[in-house]
DRENTIDO-7596 format. One line per 2 residues: number of its first residue (from 1); for each residue x, y, z of N, C-alpha, C. Coordinates in pm, whole numbers, plus 50000, padded with zeros to 5 digits. Layout:
NUM) X/Y/Z/X/Y/Z/X/Y/Z | ...
END
This chain:
1) 41679/36004/18389/41685/35861/18363/41780/35796/18464 | 41731/35688/18526/41814/35617/18622/41933/35554/18552
3) 42042/35539/18630/42166/35487/18571/42144/35349/18509 | 42068/35262/18577/42044/35128/18524/41968/35131/18394
5) 41868/35220/18384/41791/35232/18260/41878/35283/18146 | 41967/35378/18178/42055/35434/18074/42148/35327/18019
7) 42203/35244/18110/42294/35138/18066/42221/35040/17976 | 42095/35004/18016/42018/34912/17932/41990/34972/17795
9) 41962/35103/17793/41935/35171/17665/42058/35168/17575 | 42175/35193/17634/42300/35190/17556/42326/35050/17501
11) 42303/34949/17584/42326/34811/17540/42233/34777/17424 | 42103/34816/17437/42008/34788/17328/42050/34859/17199
13) 42094/34985/17214/42136/35062/17096/42256/34996/17029 | 42351/34951/17111/42469/34884/17054/42430/34754/16984
15) 42336/34680/17044/42290/34556/16982/42224/34584/16847 | 42145/34691/16842/42080/34728/16715/42185/34761/16609
17) 42287/34837/16649/42395/34873/16556/42466/34748/16507 | 42497/34657/16601/42566/34533/16563/42482/34452/16464
19) 42352/34443/16491/42264/34367/16401/42259/34432/16263 | 42246/34565/16260/42241/34636/16131/42370/34617/16052
21) 42484/34626/16121/42612/34606/16054/42623/34463/16000 | 42578/34366/16082/42584/34226/16038/42496/34204/15916
23) 42376/34262/15918/42285/34249/15803/42346/34313/15679 | 42406/34431/15698/42469/34500/15585/42583/34417/15527
25) 42662/34355/15615/42773/34271/15569/42723/34152/15489 | 42615/34091/15537/42557/33977/15466/42507/34020/15328
27) 42439/34135/15324/42387/34185/15196/42501/34211/15098 | 42607/34276/15146/42721/34306/15060/42786/34177/15011
29) 42803/34080/15101/42867/33954/15064/42785/33880/14959 | 42654/33871/14982/42568/33798/14888/42561/33870/14753
31) 42541/34003/14758/42529/34079/14634/42658/34074/14552 | 42772/34090/14619/42900/34086/14547/42927/33947/14493
33) 42889/33845/14570/42907/33708/14523/42829/33681/14396 | 42706/33732/14390/42625/33715/14270/42687/33788/14151
35) 42741/33907/14177/42804/33984/14069/42926/33911/14015 | 43005/33853/14105/43129/33785/14064/43102/33654/13991
37) 42992/33588/14026/42965/33456/13968/42866/33461/13852 | 42808/33577/13825/42708/33589/13719/42767/33550/13583
39) 42687/33484/13502/42726/33447/13366/42650/33535/13268 | 42724/33596/13176/42662/33684/13076/42716/33647/12938
41) 42658/33707/12836/42703/33684/12700/42730/33817/12631 | 42826/33818/12541/42849/33937/12459/42725/33956/12371
43) 42667/34076/12370/42540/34097/12298/42552/34100/12147 | 42671/34082/12094/42690/34077/11948/42776/33956/11915
45) 42780/33920/11788/42865/33810/11746/43012/33847/11768 | 43087/33755/11825/43229/33780/11854/43314/33725/11741
47) 43392/33814/11680/43483/33771/11573/43607/33710/11636 | 43638/33584/11606/43758/33521/11664/43885/33595/11625
49) 43984/33589/11712/44114/33647/11681/44175/33571/11563 | 44224/33645/11466/44291/33585/11351/44442/33590/11376
51) 44501/33474/11395/44644/33467/11427/44729/33474/11300 | 44842/33542/11307/44933/33545/11193/44999/33409/11174
53) 45064/33390/11061/45137/33266/11037/45250/33251/11140 | 45281/33129/11181/45384/33108/11284/45520/33168/11248
55) 45551/33176/11118/45681/33229/11078/45677/33378/11044 | 45568/33444/11081/45555/33588/11053/45627/33666/11163
57) 45756/33683/11146/45836/33750/11250/45797/33896/11267 | 45751/33959/11161/45710/34099/11171/45589/34113/11263
59) 45493/34020/11250/45375/34022/11336/45413/33995/11482 | 45504/33900/11504/45548/33871/11641/45618/33991/11703
61) 45697/34062/11625/45764/34182/11676/45661/34290/11706 | 45559/34302/11622/45451/34397/11649/45380/34360/11779
63) 45355/34231/11799/45291/34186/11922/45376/34218/12044 | 45507/34193/12034/45597/34224/12146/45593/34372/12179
65) 45597/34455/12077/45596/34600/12098/45469/34644/12169 | 45354/34595/12124/45228/34634/12186/45217/34580/12328
67) 45256/34455/12349/45250/34394/12482/45336/34471/12581 | 45456/34508/12540/45551/34570/12633/45533/34720/12649
69) 45482/34789/12547/45483/34934/12552/45346/35000/12537 | 45242/34924/12507/45108/34981/12496/45010/34907/12588
71) 45001/34775/12574/44909/34698/12657/44964/34676/12798 | 45096/34674/12811/45161/34659/12942/45115/34535/13017
73) 45108/34423/12947/45055/34299/13004/45139/34246/13120 | 45270/34273/13117/45358/34215/13220/45332/34274/13358
75) 45273/34392/13364/45247/34454/13494/45158/34364/13579 | 45057/34305/13517/44964/34219/13591/44998/34071/13581
77) 45055/34030/13467/45075/33887/13443/45219/33842/13465 | 45306/33930/13513/45446/33902/13546/45534/33905/13421
79) 45662/33922/13445/45758/33933/13335/45758/33808/13247 | 45734/33691/13308/45735/33567/13231/45595/33523/13190
81) 45495/33606/13216/45354/33580/13183/45298/33462/13261 | 45368/33422/13368/45320/33311/13449/45220/33351/13557
83) 45191/33481/13566/45093/33529/13663/45156/33581/13791 | 45087/33674/13854/45136/33731/13980/45018/33796/14052
85) 45040/33824/14182/44939/33893/14260/44940/34041/14224 | 44827/34092/14178/44815/34235/14152/44795/34310/14284
87) 44706/34257/14365/44676/34313/14497/44666/34196/14593 | 44727/34207/14710/44723/34098/14808/44727/34158/14948
89) 44609/34187/15001/44599/34236/15138/44462/34200/15192 | 44446/34214/15324/44323/34170/15389/44202/34250/15343
91) 44219/34378/15319/44105/34464/15284/44053/34436/15143 | 44145/34429/15047/44105/34413/14907/44102/34267/14863
93) 44176/34181/14932/44180/34041/14895/44302/34008/14811 | 44299/33892/14749/44408/33849/14662/44356/33846/14519
95) 44397/33946/14443/44355/33958/14303/44475/33925/14216 | 44462/33819/14140/44576/33756/14074/44566/33771/13923
97) 44673/33825/13862/44683/33824/13716/44722/33684/13672 | 44638/33612/13600/44660/33469/13577/44774/33437/13481
99) 44808/33310/13481/44913/33253/13396/44863/33247/13251 | 44932/33317/13160/44892/33320/13019/44975/33227/12932
101) 45072/33157/12991/45156/33066/12913/45084/32932/12896 | 45152/32836/12839/45093/32703/12822/45136/32608/12933
103) 45200/32659/13038/45246/32575/13147/45136/32535/13243 | 45175/32462/13348/45080/32418/13450/45020/32539/13520
105) 44889/32540/13532/44821/32652/13595/44773/32757/13497 | 44798/32737/13368/44755/32834/13267/44602/32840/13259
107) 44550/32961/13243/44406/32975/13221/44375/32987/13072 | 44478/33004/12990/44456/33027/12847/44503/32912/12759
109) 44554/32806/12819/44613/32697/12740/44514/32640/12639 | 44387/32631/12678/44286/32572/12591/44197/32679/12526
111) 44239/32803/12531/44160/32909/12469/44149/32889/12318 | 44030/32910/12267/44008/32916/12123/44030/33060/12077
113) 44043/33085/11946/44053/33224/11899/43937/33311/11946 | 43818/33253/11956/43703/33330/12004/43717/33361/12153
115) 43773/33268/12231/43795/33293/12373/43891/33410/12394 | 43998/33415/12314/44092/33527/12325/44021/33659/12294
117) 43937/33659/12193/43866/33782/12157/43772/33825/12269 | 43701/33731/12330/43611/33766/12440/43688/33825/12558
119) 43802/33766/12590/43879/33813/12705/43940/33950/12680 | 44008/33966/12565/44082/34089/12540/43990/34205/12505
121) 43893/34180/12417/43808/34290/12369/43682/34311/12452 | 43634/34205/12517/43505/34216/12583/43510/34191/12734
123) 43625/34151/12789/43636/34133/12933/43556/34016/12986 | 43553/33908/12909/43469/33794/12945/43550/33665/12940
125) 43533/33581/13044/43596/33449/13047/43518/33354/12957 | 43578/33241/12918/43506/33146/12833/43375/33097/12893
127) 43367/33091/13027/43244/33043/13090/43142/33153/13113 | 43170/33274/13064/43073/33383/13074/43089/33473/13195
129) 43188/33445/13282/43212/33535/13395/43277/33664/13346 | 43238/33775/13406/43303/33902/13375/43437/33907/13448
131) 43542/33939/13374/43677/33943/13431/43695/34068/13514 | 43746/34050/13636/43768/34163/13725/43911/34216/13706
133) 43925/34346/13697/44052/34417/13680/44117/34394/13544 | 44049/34326/13452/44102/34312/13316/44054/34434/13237
135) 44146/34524/13196/44105/34651/13134/44072/34638/12986 | 43975/34555/12953/43944/34531/12812/43897/34655/12739
137) 43843/34752/12813/43802/34876/12747/43922/34949/12687 | 44041/34919/12739/44163/34982/12686/44204/34924/12550
139) 44156/34804/12519/44205/34732/12402/44101/34716/12292 | 43977/34752/12320/43867/34724/12227/43890/34787/12091
141) 43951/34906/12087/43962/34981/11962/44074/34933/11871 | 44163/34848/11920/44275/34805/11837/44229/34712/11725
143) 44301/34716/11615/44263/34641/11495/44274/34491/11516 | 44210/34416/11426/44219/34271/11430/44365/34225/11417
145) 44440/34294/11332/44580/34257/11311/44662/34276/11438 | 44638/34387/11508/44713/34413/11631/44677/34313/11740
147) 44548/34283/11755/44507/34186/11857/44564/34049/11824 | 44561/34011/11697/44619/33883/11656/44768/33876/11685
149) 44838/33987/11660/44983/33991/11687/45011/33978/11836 | 44930/34043/11919/44947/34034/12064/44928/33890/12112
151) 44822/33826/12067/44795/33688/12109/44906/33595/12060 | 44951/33614/11937/45058/33529/11883/45185/33544/11966
153) 45216/33665/12005/45337/33685/12086/45324/33619/12223 | 45209/33637/12287/45188/33575/12419/45197/33423/12409
155) 45137/33367/12304/45140/33222/12286/45280/33169/12255 | 45369/33257/12213/45506/33214/12182/45595/33208/12305
157) 45544/33253/12419/45624/33255/12541/45650/33113/12593 | 45767/33089/12654/45795/32956/12712/45693/32923/12821
159) 45656/32796/12835/45560/32758/12940/45616/32784/13079 | 45530/32832/13166/45566/32856/13306/45468/32778/13393
161) 45519/32697/13484/45434/32621/13575/45409/32705/13700 | 45292/32767/13707/45258/32848/13823/45106/32845/13841
163) 45056/32753/13922/44912/32742/13941/44851/32869/13998 | 44732/32897/13957/44656/33012/14007/44610/32981/14149
165) 44644/33065/14248/44605/33035/14386/44458/33059/14415 | 44387/33114/14321/44245/33140/14342/44217/33285/14376
167) 44102/33331/14334/44060/33469/14358/43999/33481/14497 | 44049/33575/14576/43992/33605/14706/43956/33753/14708
169) 43829/33783/14719/43784/33922/14717/43757/33965/14860 | 43833/34063/14908/43822/34108/15046/43699/34194/15072
171) 43673/34227/15199/43552/34300/15235/43544/34439/15173 | 43656/34510/15168/43654/34645/15109/43628/34636/14959
173) 43691/34541/14892/43669/34523/14749/43524/34486/14721 | 43464/34402/14806/43324/34365/14787/43232/34486/14804
175) 43262/34568/14905/43182/34688/14927/43194/34783/14808 | 43316/34802/14758/43337/34891/14643/43268/34837/14519
177) 43266/34706/14506/43200/34643/14391/43049/34669/14394 | 42988/34647/14511/42844/34669/14525/42810/34817/14510
179) 42899/34904/14558/42875/35049/14551/42903/35106/14413 | 42955/35023/14322/42983/35070/14187/43116/35140/14172
181) 43200/35136/14276/43331/35200/14267/43433/35111/14198 | 43406/34981/14194/43481/34889/14109/43382/34834/14008
183) 43416/34843/13883/43324/34795/13780/43397/34700/13686 | 43320/34617/13621/43375/34524/13523/43389/34594/13389
185) 43500/34566/13320/43519/34625/13188/43403/34588/13096 | 43352/34467/13109/43241/34422/13024/43125/34520/13027
187) 43097/34575/13146/42983/34664/13162/43009/34804/13108 | 43135/34837/13081/43169/34972/13033/43188/34979/12882
189) 43194/34864/12818/43226/34859/12675/43098/34865/12591 | 43102/34944/12486/42997/34941/12384/43036/34830/12286
191) 42983/34711/12310/43029/34593/12237/42994/34599/12088 | 42895/34680/12054/42854/34689/11913/42924/34803/11840
193) 43010/34877/11910/43075/34993/11848/43165/34949/11733 | 43164/35031/11628/43250/35003/11513/43392/35052/11543
195) 43488/34983/11490/43628/35026/11505/43667/35111/11385 | 43719/35229/11413/43763/35318/11306/43904/35280/11264
197) 43922/35240/11139/44057/35202/11095/44156/35317/11114 | 44272/35286/11166/44375/35388/11186/44512/35325/11163
199) 44586/35381/11072/44720/35333/11044/44816/35391/11147 | 44898/35308/11213/44993/35361/11310/45080/35470/11251
201) 45091/35580/11324/45170/35693/11278/45144/35813/11366 | 45211/35926/11340/45198/36045/11426/45072/36125/11395
203) 44956/36060/11410/44829/36123/11375/44731/36117/11491 | 44634/36207/11489/44529/36207/11591/44448/36078/11583
205) 44422/36030/11462/44342/35909/11445/44407/35790/11515 | 44538/35772/11497/44607/35664/11566/44617/35693/11715
207) 44633/35819/11751/44637/35855/11892/44509/35817/11965 | 44396/35827/11896/44268/35790/11958/44262/35641/11989
209) 44327/35560/11907/44333/35416/11934/44432/35388/12046 | 44553/35437/12030/44658/35413/12129/44621/35473/12265
211) 44551/35586/12263/44515/35655/12387/44411/35583/12470 | 44342/35484/12411/44245/35409/12492/44313/35333/12604
213) 44445/35310/12592/44516/35240/12699/44532/35326/12823 | 44498/35454/12814/44507/35545/12929/44378/35545/13012
215) 44269/35495/12952/44136/35512/13010/44122/35440/13143 | 44178/35318/13154/44158/35238/13275/44194/35311/13402
217) 44304/35387/13400/44348/35461/13519/44302/35606/13520 | 44304/35670/13403/44277/35814/13399/44132/35847/13368
219) 44051/35745/13337/43909/35767/13314/43877/35798/13169 | 43751/35778/13129/43712/35804/12990/43728/35949/12948
221) 43723/36041/13045/43746/36182/13015/43889/36226/13036 | 43975/36131/13081/44119/36153/13099/44154/36254/13208
223) 44058/36285/13296/44086/36386/13399/44137/36326/13530 | 44153/36193/13535/44217/36130/13649/44134/36126/13775
225) 44203/36113/13889/44138/36097/14018/44166/35959/14074 | 44094/35923/14179/44112/35792/14242/44089/35681/14140
227) 44180/35584/14136/44171/35475/14040/44076/35368/14095 | 43962/35345/14031/43865/35248/14081/43927/35109/14096
229) 43913/35052/14215/43964/34918/14239/44113/34912/14264 | 44179/35028/14266/44323/35030/14285/44363/35011/14430
231) 44488/34979/14452/44541/34966/14586/44529/35101/14658 | 44485/35100/14785/44471/35227/14858/44599/35309/14866
233) 44714/35246/14848/44840/35319/14856/44871/35396/14727 | 44797/35369/14621/44824/35437/14494/44782/35583/14500
235) 44861/35672/14442/44818/35812/14433/44709/35826/14328 | 44631/35935/14333/44530/35956/14229/44596/35967/14091
237) 44526/35919/13990/44576/35933/13853/44575/36081/13815 | 44674/36121/13737/44688/36261/13699/44582/36301/13597
239) 44557/36431/13590/44468/36489/13489/44548/36505/13359 | 44505/36437/13254/44577/36443/13127/44515/36540/13027
241) 44413/36614/13071/44352/36711/12980/44424/36845/12989 | 44382/36941/12907/44446/37073/12902/44394/37166/13012
243) 44325/37113/13110/44277/37193/13223/44396/37243/13305 | 44375/37352/13381/44484/37409/13462/44533/37311/13569
245) 44447/37215/13607/44490/37112/13702/44555/36993/13631 | 44571/37004/13500/44629/36897/13422/44751/36941/13343
247) 44743/36928/13212/44859/36952/13126/44854/37087/13055 | 44778/37182/13109/44762/37312/13041/44896/37380/13014
249) 44990/37368/13106/45118/37438/13092/45226/37351/13028 | 45190/37228/12991/45290/37137/12936/45310/37161/12786
251) 45432/37136/12741/45461/37133/12598/45475/36988/12554 | 45481/36967/12424/45502/36831/12376/45635/36776/12425
253) 45736/36860/12434/45866/36816/12485/45856/36773/12631 | 45775/36845/12710/45753/36807/12850/45691/36668/12857
255) 45593/36645/12771/45523/36517/12770/45619/36403/12733 | 45698/36424/12629/45792/36321/12586/45893/36292/12697
257) 45941/36395/12765/46035/36374/12875/45970/36293/12986 | 45845/36325/13017/45775/36251/13122/45764/36103/13087
259) 45735/36074/12961/45723/35935/12918/45859/35865/12911 | 45960/35937/12871/46091/35876/12855/46170/35865/12986
261) 46153/35966/13074/46237/35975/13194/46159/35967/13324 | 46025/35969/13319/45947/35963/13441/45956/36088/13526
263) 45973/36204/13462/45985/36332/13533/45887/36434/13477 | 45822/36506/13568/45736/36617/13527/45822/36738/13491
265) 45761/36841/13431/45839/36961/13396/45911/37025/13515 | 45853/37011/13638/45918/37070/13755/46025/36980/13814
267) 46049/36866/13751/46155/36776/13796/46111/36668/13892 | 45987/36674/13943/45940/36572/14037/45916/36440/13964
269) 45933/36331/14038/45921/36198/13979/45775/36157/13967 | 45745/36087/13860/45613/36028/13842/45609/35897/13920
271) 45509/35883/14008/45502/35770/14099/45426/35653/14038 | 45456/35530/14085/45375/35414/14047/45231/35437/14095
273) 45132/35376/14030/45145/35269/13930/45157/35317/13786 | 45185/35445/13763/45204/35492/13625/45324/35421/13563
275) 45302/35337/13458/45411/35255/13403/45493/35330/13297 | 45552/35442/13337/45624/35522/13238/45742/35445/13178
277) 45798/35350/13256/45910/35272/13204/45868/35194/13079 | 45742/35147/13077/45692/35077/12959/45669/35175/12844
279) 45608/35288/12874/45580/35387/12769/45708/35450/12715 | 45816/35442/12791/45944/35496/12743/45988/35428/12615
281) 45940/35306/12591/45978/35233/12472/45893/35262/12351 | 45793/35350/12365/45711/35387/12249/45795/35464/12148
283) 45763/35448/12023/45834/35521/11919/45800/35670/11927 | 45883/35752/11863/45856/35896/11858/45721/35922/11793
285) 45689/35848/11688/45560/35867/11620/45444/35836/11713 | 45456/35729/11791/45346/35692/11881/45331/35793/11995
287) 45440/35845/12046/45431/35948/12149/45369/36075/12093 | 45401/36109/11970/45339/36226/11908/45190/36205/11889
289) 45152/36084/11849/45010/36052/11834/44937/36063/11967 | 44999/36013/12074/44939/36024/12207/44923/36170/12248
291) 45024/36250/12223/45017/36392/12258/44902/36460/12183 | 44886/36431/12056/44776/36489/11978/44641/36446/12036
293) 44633/36321/12079/44510/36271/12140/44479/36344/12270 | 44578/36363/12356/44557/36432/12483/44521/36578/12460
295) 44583/36641/12363/44553/36781/12334/44413/36798/12278 | 44360/36693/12218/44226/36698/12160/44117/36678/12263
297) 44153/36623/12381/44053/36596/12485/44002/36726/12547 | 43874/36729/12579/43814/36848/12640/43871/36870/12780
299) 43908/36993/12815/43960/37021/12949/43855/36990/13056 | 43898/36922/13162/43810/36890/13275/43889/36904/13404
301) 43822/36943/13514/43892/36951/13643/43941/36813/13687 | 44047/36813/13765/44104/36687/13813/44002/36609/13894
303) 43995/36480/13866/43907/36392/13942/43772/36370/13878 | 43746/36435/13766/43616/36419/13701/43604/36289/13624
305) 43717/36213/13613/43724/36086/13541/43677/36104/13397
END
């Protein structure tokens, strides 16, 4: 092949590649845009959140405990619940935990009890958009009383004026969304599932409720791996099952120490985004319930989610 012909062939090949990449980018952008803007409905009747009486201090304290040590709402919504950037980089975009107070920029100021139920239990905004990065699958199993206490506590927070800067979904996040590596909680929840009543205490039954807060990062099978939609700098979530790549060699005392002190049995530190500082505030009974739940999970190799 003559040199001139070879150069023309290379140029044509590069042009074809450029066109294919451009077409792929357009497809990803359009498809992800439709996914983000789609309006859906909960396929069952939504029971509105039942709020406790304003002077029910016991319920407010229960809400504070769950918010700070089980639901971990401050991680995404900031210490003052005024909202913060969960992820902010060119690849993933700007994903913002919104303002939950009654101040300027609040997304929940006009929420009805049914709106709170849709958001917390079903991962749905009042206008029918599926909420991105809202781990509603972690909270679906909690009782009406617990959800009501959580909402009452959040609503009791002082107003914070912090407008939402807007959602910006970056190219990598859009690609992961279209590829199914980032999914909406709404699509993962069995909305018609019955809730099994469980009284808080050191029991497997309560552990199954409390343990749902582990699913978002460690997966429905609790075997960990790459956290879907997480920051690329995050380490893989640990395997919490009794598999040899997980907690097979751990004792209950090892587990409690890890939750209280952020240290594994070998002394190494547990890295973010594992919020062990929040779980350190769990009661002894709740930690025992969690341990029973993890011990009951079927062993799976690390990364099987």
